[in-house]
N, C-alpha and C positions, 0 to 999 in steps of 0.2 A: 117475557119468555118463562116458561114453567121450569121449576127445579127438577133436576134429574132424580128419578125414582131410586130409592135405596134398595138394597138387597135383603130379601127374606131368606134365611138360611137355617138348615138343621145341622146342629153340631153333635158329633159323636166323640165325646171326650173321655180319655182314660182317667179314671179316678182311682187312687191307690193311697191309703193312709201312710204306709211305710214299707220298707223292704221286706217285712214279714207278712204283710197283707197280700191276698191274692189279687185284689183289684178287679175292676170291671168297667165296661163302657157305660157312660151315662149320656142321655139324650137331652139336648137343650135347644130352644128355639130363640133366635135373635132376629130382630126386624129392623128395617129402614137403615141398614148399614151402608154408609157412603162408599162408593167405589174408590174414593181418594184415600180412605182410611188404610192404615197399615194393618197387617194381620194382628200384630200385638195390640193395636188400638181396638180392634174388634174383640180381642180377648179381654181388654179393660172394660169394654161395654158389657160383655157377658158377666164379668165379675161384679160390676156395679149392680146389674140386674139380680144376681144371686144374693148379694149382700142385702139388697132391698127386700128380698123375700125371706131374709133370715137364714139363708143357707151358707155353707162353707164355700168360699171362692176357690177357683182353680188355681193351684200353685204352679207357677212357671217361672223360669229364669229369664232375666233381662237386666241390662245395665246401660250401655251406651246408646242403644237403639240407632246406631249409625253404621252397622256392618263392620265394626272394628273388634269388639270383644269376643264375639262368638258364643256368648252365654245363652242366647235366645233360641237354643236348639230344640226343634220339634220335628216329629215325623208327621207330615201332612199328606193325607191321601196316598200313602205308600211311598212318599219321597222325602228324603232328608231336606229340611228347610222348605219343602213344598215345591210347587211348579216353578219353573224358571231356572236359569243356570247362572252360576257364580254370584248368587245372592244369599244372604242369611234370612232367617225368618222375619226379622225386623224390617228388612228391605222389600219383603213381599207385600204387595198391595191387593186390596179386595177386588180390583178390576180384573184380576186373574180368575175370578169365580163368576158363576152364573146365578141369576135369581132363582131361588127354589132348590139350589144344590145342597146335597148332603156332604159335609166335610168331616173326615175322620182325623182326629188329632191324638197322637200317641207320643210317649217319651222314647228316647233311644233305647234299643233293645240289645244289651250286651252283658255278659257275665261280669265284665270288668267295670261296668257302669251301673251299679245297683240303683234302684229307684229310691229316692228320698221321700218324695210325696208327689203324687199326680204326675206332672210332666217334668219334674225336677229330678235329675240323676246325679250321682256322685262321680265326677270326672277327675278325682284326685289322683287316680292311677297315672294320668298324664303328668301330673306334677312330680310323681315319684320317678317316672322315666326321665324327666328333665333333670332331676336332682342327681341322677346317676351319671350324668355326663353332658348334659345339654348346656354347656357353658365353656368359657375360656378362662383359665386361671390367669390372674394378673400379678406380675412381679412389681411390687411397690418399693423396691430397693432404692429407687431414685435414678436407676439406669434404664428405665423403660424407654422404648422407642415410640416416637409419635406414629400412631397408626396411619395417619395421612401421608407419612413419608415413605410407606412401603408401596412400591409399584405393583399394581394388580392388573392383569389383562381385563379390558372392559367386558369381554364375553364371560369371563369367570365371575366378575363382580355382578353382572346382570343375573346370572344363574343363581348366585348366592342370595341376591336380594329377592328373587322370585321364590326361592325356598323359604326365606325368612318371613314371607308374607302369611305363612300358615298361622291361623289364629287359634288352633287347638280346640275347635268346637266339637270335634268328634263325629262329624258327618261321615267321614271315611269309615269309621268303625260301624256306625249305624247302617251304612249302605252295603257293607261287605257281608256276604252270606256266612263267612267264618268269623265275623267281628274282628277282623285283623286291624292292627294299629300300624301296619307297615308304612302307609303313606305319611302319617304324622311323624313317626320316628325317623323315616328317611329324610323328610324335609329338614328336621332339626339336625341331623347328621350332616346333610349336604351343605347347609348354610356355613358350617365351619370347614368341611372337607375341601371346599373350593377356595378357601382363603389361607394365606400363609400363617396367619395368627392361630389357626386351628390345627396346624400340622403337628405341633409338639405333643399334644395329647390325643392325636387322632386314633391310634390303635386302642388305647384304653377307653376312649369315649364310646366308640361303636360297639365294642364288646360289652361294656357295662350297660349301655342303653338297651341293647337287644336282650340281654340277660334279664333285666328287670321287666321289659315288655312281656317276655314269656312267663315270668313269675306272676305277673298281674292277671294272667288268664286270657290275654288276647289270642285270637286264632291265627292260623297260618295264612299267608297270601297265596291265592290261586290265580292271580293275574286275570281276573275277569274285567277289571277296569271300572267297576262301579264307583269306586272311591274317588277316582279322578273326575267322573262325570258329575257327581253330586257335591264335590268340594266347592265351597263358596268362593275360594280364592284361586281355583284352577291349578292347584298343585299337580305337577306332572308326574306320571309313573316313571319317568326318567330317573327321578330321585331314588326310587326303590332299587333300580339297577345299580346306581352309584353306591347305595349303602351296602348292597350285596358284595360289590367289588371291594369296598372298604373292609367289610367283615372278613372276607376270604383272605385279603392281604394281611390283616392283623392276626388272623389265626395261623397263617403260615410263618409269619415273622416273629411270633410271640416267643419270648425267651423261655427255656425250659426251667421248670420249678425244681 
């Protein structure tokens, strides 16, 4: 039985030296790409080809390559993480493409995510949002209560777990016409707002995280739903509604200074 024919593809890849460079699309040809290869493996093949030609390889982020870390973020043919739903770029396989197809590959486009090089962007804005309140302070006095001893309704526990599956890849920001980070921030607020452990700092948490989100230059939410569609973990818009309620409640009950 004859082996399956590989794909011959034209790649239009965004190349940019740094955040000061204007950048431009470069065209590359790759051939005999196995349909069983992942998209990142195809990018590895491209880079091996470029290195062999004495050219600068394309810089792109990757780590686990198992759909866990979210660092493999790319905009592929106008879609965050490419075609397919609830997958990251590393989980995208070349069988989703056709022989002879042209594939456009770009970095996330957002003011808050400046390009570092080529397809790599600086997502440390997410880290600063998390540092503002995306945690639960722990009392280490010796009188702490075992978390497993606190009864939590299963429905709440399930929703908190679903919110906590957000991997912070930034697809929501890249997909939003306003580059809003509301889905990311609301997921991080929700995972604590639904649990008793998160109630102590609830008001301070949501106010601080929203404040830093705005300071980082993310846009406003206009409820188009593109973020939920492109999220590799299927984070629900329900979390944005919950965060808005949490923020309104915190604003109303905040003590006067």
